[in-house]
N, C-alpha and C positions, 0 to 999 in steps of 0.2 A: 284505466289502471292508474293507481296512485304511484308516485315515485318511490323507488326502493327505500330511500332513506326514511320515508314516512311510515313504513310497514312494521317497524320494530322487530325486524327479523332476528332469529337466533334465541328468542325467549319464548317460554311456554305460556306466559300470561302477559297480555298486552292491554293497555288502557288508552283510549282516545275519545274525544268529545263528539257527540252529535252524529247526524247522518253522514257528514263528510268523514268523520272519524271511523264510523262503522265501515264505510267503503274502503278506507285506507288499511285498517288492521283486520278487517273481516275476510279479505281475500285469502283463500286457502285455509281459513280457520276451521277447527272442528265444531265450534259453537260461537254464537254471538250472544252476549248477555247484556240486556238492556236494563238500565237503572234510571228510574224517574221517581224519586222518593216522594215528592209532593206534586202529583199524587198517583200517577198512572200505575206504576208497578206495585205500590202499596195496595191500591184498590184491587189489582189483579191477584195479589197474594191472598187478600181477605176473601175475595169471591171464589177463587179456586179451592181454597180451604173448605168452603161450604159446599163444594161440589158443582159449582157453576162453570160452564165453558164460556170463556170470555173472548169475543171476537174484537181484535183491535181495528180501529178505523180512523183514518187521518182527519177527515173533514167532519165538522159539526154543522151540517146543513141538511137540506131535504134529501140529498143522496144518502145520508146516513139512515134516514127512515126507510128508504127503499131497500137499502142493504139489509137492515134488520128484518124487514118483511120477507125478503128472499130467504133468509136463514131461520125464519120462524123464531126470532129472538126478541127479547125486550130491548129497548133502546135507552141508554143512559143519556140524560140531558145535562145542561149546564147546572152548576151548583145552585144557583139562585132560581132555577126553573123547576127544581124537583118539588113534588107535592104528592097528594094522595093517589092520583091516577098515574103519575110517573115518578115513583119513589127512588129510582136509580140515577146516580150521577157520578161524576168523577170524584166526588167526596168519599173518602174511605168511611167516614161516619155514616153517610147515607147508605153505602153498600152494606155495612154491618146491620143497620136497622131495617133495611128493605126486606120484603118477603122473598123467599127462595124463588129463583127462576133458573130453569135448566140451561138457558142460553142468554147471553147478554152482549150487546154491541157497545163497546166503550170507546167513543171518539176521544182523541187526544192529539194535539198538534206536535207533541214532543215524543213521548214514549211510543205511542201508536205509530206515529210517522216513521220512526226508525224500524220498528218491528215489521211493518208492512213493506218496507223497501229492501229488506234483506232477502236475497234469493239463493236457493240451493244450499242453505246452511241452517242447521238447527238454531232456534232462537229461544232463549230462556228469559223470563222476567224476574229480576232480583231487586230486593230492597233491604233496608235495615231489618225489617221484620223476619226475613227468611234467609239472610246472608249465609249462615252456617249450614242450613239444610241444602241450599243450592251448591255450596262449595263441596259438601260431602258427595252429593250426587254427581257433580262434574268430575271429581277426582276418581270416582268409581267407574267411569266410562272408559273403556279400553283405549289407551293411547291418547286420550284427550289431555291437553296440557303439556304435551311434548312439543319442542320447538318446531317440529314438522307438522304438528296438528294443534296449533295454539288455541287458547281460549281468549276471545276478544271481548273485553269488558268495556261497555260504552255508556258512560254517564250522559244522560240526555241533555241536561242543562235546560234553560228557559230561553224564550225569545224576547228581545227588547221590543216594547210595544210598537206596533205598526211596521215591523221589519221582519226579515228572515234571519237576522243576525243572532247567533247563539250567545246567550249570557251564561258563562260558567256559573253553576249554582253550587254553593258549598254543601248543600244536603246531598246532592248526587255524587260529589267528590268523596264525601264521607261514606256514602253507601258503597261506592266502588272500593274504598279503602277497607271497609268491613269485609267485603267478599274476598278481596285479594289477601288480606291478613289470614283469613281462614284457608285459602288455597295454599298459602306459603307453608302452613302446618302440614300439608300433604306432600311437601317436598318439591313443589313446582317452582321453576325458575321465573323470575319477574323481570320485566323490562324496567328501565329507569323510571318511566312514567308510572308503571304499576307500583314500583317500590315507593315512589313519592306519595301515591294515594294511600298506601298502607301505612307509611310513616305519619301522615297527617291524622289518620284514624287513631293509631296507637298513641299519638302524642296529644290527643284531645281528651282531657280528663272528664268533660261533661258534654258528650255529644248531643244529648237531648236539649240541654240549655242553649248550646251554641246554635243549633238549628232553629229552636223556638225564637231566638233573638236575631236570626238572619233576615235578610231582605225578604226571602220567600215566606219564612215563618211569620214575619210581621204583616206581610200582605194578606195572608189567610186569616190571621187573627183580626185584622182591621175590618174584614168583611164578614166576621162572625163564624169563622171556621177554625177556631183554635183547636177543637177536638180532632180535626184531621191531622194536625201536627202532632198531637199527643199519640195518636195511633201510629203515625209514621215512624216515630222515634223509639217505639217499643222493640228493642233489639231482640231478635231471635224468638219473637212471640209465636211465629208460624213455622210449620214444618213442611209446607207445601213447596213444590218445585214446578212452577208453571212453565210448561213446554208448549211451544206453538205447534199444534198438530191439526192438519187439515183446516188451517185457517183460524183456529181458536186455541187459546191457552187452556190447557188442562193439567191437572196435577200428575206429573210423571211418576210419583211414588205410588199412585193408585192403578197404574197400568199393568 
């Protein structure tokens, strides 16, 4: 159990970083919203919009292949490993180009890791692409966003190479800010942390340019995946609400 001061009690919308943050503010929450803009939740938004059920998986190793076989699902590989026989990867551009698959296992050390460690609480995947759609859906759930049934917003961040240390990532902070800004319009109360994320988003005149020029954006561009960044910053391009259901993200608006 996280200390009481870390739980942001008394507010309907709370924001904290990574797996530890999910544990701190997710206790007693009505829902945990994972945000991993570059690129897990962006890929989930694109895939579920096409009708694919996405199984999050933390490890990108042989166990992921076994997991995919057990679920009769295609397996997403590393960005540079994708090809004609395995066209799916964590790259949103690859997800968009790949042929339709009914089920997809999507390994990710950040977004997937958070989603798969949350227990007994609904989990939603949000990004810049679907922030408004997710906010509307959350606000329409009975009692969600009340201080007694808060919405826990968890920007995933990145990991410093070779460590388990979270690197706060500006793209995830802005993704959280976009979602929180939309939730504020539904009259929900914000913790100081949530208010700071919303203020950052509202005060950024060119979110797309800022993310493209960020450390994460430059990293992807340098290895040939600038298209992933362009897809990730396309604000409210999707209307999907990926809800973790029986181990897979599916579009809650189609249920």
